[in-house]
N, C-alpha and C positions, 0 to 999 in steps of 0.2 A: 721395836724402830729407835732407840739409840743406836744398835748395829748395823741398821740401816741407812741412818743418815753419817752417819764414822763412816761406811761405807764408800758414801759419795752420791747415793740416790736421788739424783734431783729432781724425779718427777716427785718422788715424798714431799722435798722441800717443797718445792713448789704446791704444792698439796695444803700442806701445813700452812703457808705463809694465805694463801688463798682463802684458806675458813679460817684464818685471823682477823683478815681485812673485811671477809662478811662478815663478820659475828658483830665487829666494832661498828661496819656502817647500818647493821638493823639496830644498833643500842642506839646508836645515834638518831635514826629516823623514830624510832617509836620507842624506845627507853624512856628515858629518865626524862626524855622530854613528850610524852602524850599523856595530852591536854585536854581537855572543850573546856572552853568557856561562853557563857548561855550568857544573853540581857538579866540586867535586876545581880547574879553576878556578885559578893565584896571581894575585895582584895586587899591582900598587904605588901607591902615591898620590900623585895629582896634584891640579894645582888647587886649592893648600893651601899658604897661607903657611908660612913657617920658625915666626910664632908662633902660630901654628892649629893644629887638630887636627880631625880627621876624625870625628866620635860616631856610635860603633856605638848604634844605638834599638833599643828593646824591640819595635818594630814599626814598617813601612816608611810611615812619617810623620816627618817632623821638630817632629813637637810632642811625640812620645812621648817616655819617659825614656830619659836618655843611660845606657847599660850600660858604654860604656868608650871612651878616645879614643885614636886610633893619630894616631902623630908621623908627620911630612909623609916622614919619613929612618926610616923603620922598617925594620929588617933581617931581621924576625922574621915568617914566614908569615901571609900573609891571606889565608883562603881559602873562593872560592865554593862552598854547604854545602847548595844547592836551586833550585830553580826560582824564577825572579824578576819581579817583581810592578811595573806593568801589565806585560801584552804591547806592551811598544811600540822602536821602534829610539831613541825619545828621552833621550839619559843622563840630560839634568835630570829625567825624572820616573821612572828607573828604579830601584827596591827590590832588593837580592839579600841574599839572610840570608848570614853566613859568619859562619866562627871563625879567632879572630886567636890567635894562638899567643903568648903571653904568656912564658911559659917553658916547661920540659920537663913543671910540674906548675898551671898555670896557665892557663887557656883563656877568652876572651871569645866569648858568642856574641852576635848579634843580626843587627840592618839595617843599612847603607847603601847609601848614593846613589850612584850606577854613573858619576855624574859624574864623581865627585871620583876614579875610581881609571883602570887602565888594565890591562891583561893582561899578566902578566909568565910568563918560566918558574922556574916552584918553586924554590926557590931549597934547598941541598944539605940545611939544615938539617931541612925537612918533614918527610923522610925520616922523623927520627931523633922527630918530638913525633909521627908517626903509630905507632910501635912503642911506642910508653909508656904 
């Protein structure tokens, strides 16, 4: 193969480049991003710096109103509350409706981009908040 490339075989170079591009495209579509979220799934915040927040938005759009902010290290339950949009496996584009239990008396609801979350086992406090 090296000999062919050294001799200037443009066809082989093109095949190698296209294969590389297609492999990276496929991994980007389904590899690390393949994830489904269901109503009732609990979430942890990831990909957010300690000085920053994951903002809950009023609509599934980064330009919409900020409803609340979730710290990267929150222990309060963050729970998927419905169907995510759009139908994609790319977490950079996926928004899900959530409920964020701030306390027994306070609840924030809205949308978060799923790139900044990962599914976790629901904390024990979730049962307490659900029964309030």
